[in-house]
N, C-alpha and C positions, 0 to 999 in steps of 0.2 A: 668593563666596556666604558664606563664613564671616565675612569682613570686614563684609558687610552685616548679618549676624545680630548680630555684636558691636556694631555701631553702633546697631542697633535696640533692643538690650537692654544698655545700658551698666551697669546695676546688677548684671548677672550676675557672679558670682564667677569669677575666673580659676582654672582647675583644671589641674594639670599631669599629663599622662599620658605617661610616657617612651616607651612603645611607639608611641603615636600621633605623638609628635614625631619619632621615628626614621623612621616611615613617611612623614610629611610631608617630611622631608629627602630621603628616597630618591625620592619623587615629584618634588620640586623639581629634583632632579639629572637627571631624564630630559630628553632633547632633544625639544622639542615638534614639530619638523619630522619627526623620525624616527617619533614616535608617530602623527602624522597620516598619514604614508606607510603605516605598517603597518595602521592602522585603515582607511584608504581601500582598501587592497588586499583586506582581509577583507570590507568592507562593500559594495564596488563591485557585485558581482553582485546583492545584495539591493536596493540603491538602484536599479539599472537595472530590476529586476523591478517594483519599486513605481512607478517613473516610467512604465513601459510599461503598467501596469495601468489598466483603464478603470473598475473598480469595486472596492469593498472585497471583494466575493465573489471576483472574478477574482484579485485579489492574494493573498487567503487560499488559494485553490486552488493557485496557482502556488507559493507558499511551502511549502504542505503537500506538493506533488509534489517539490519540490527537497529538502526536509528531512523525509522520511517517518518517521523515528524520533523526531522532536521531539513532545513532548506538545502536542496541539493546544490545550489549555486555556491553556498558557503562550504559545503562538503568538498566539491570539486576544487575550489580555490585552496582549501586547507591541504588537500592531497597534492595539488600542484606545487604549493610552497614546500611541503614536506619532501617531495621528490627533488625539488631544486636544491634544498639545503643538504639533503643526503648526498646528492651528486657533487655539489660544491665541496662538502666536507671530505668526501672521498678523494677528490682531486687535490685538495690542500694537503691531506694526510699523505697521499702518494708523493706529492712534491716535497714535503718535509722529510720523508723517508729517503728520497734521492739526494737530498742536500748533505 
């Protein structure tokens, strides 16, 4: 993503942020397979719940039941964003397949 932004705005001045550089190095040192395994284990119940849901309302209700202490406004916002990204990704993928 950053490379795409840099390519899109070549006139942007390179700015050095040592803290960000250290963070970037630490992130680059992480094993992608291990991160995927950990994220998959955490997200698997949520993904299953969403895949099994028949409607937005059913999914929202199931998530609210599973995570009763979560602020529902944040949950609704997260679902709206996930739905938007999934829809957008589907449209982009369909457009790429047509090209």
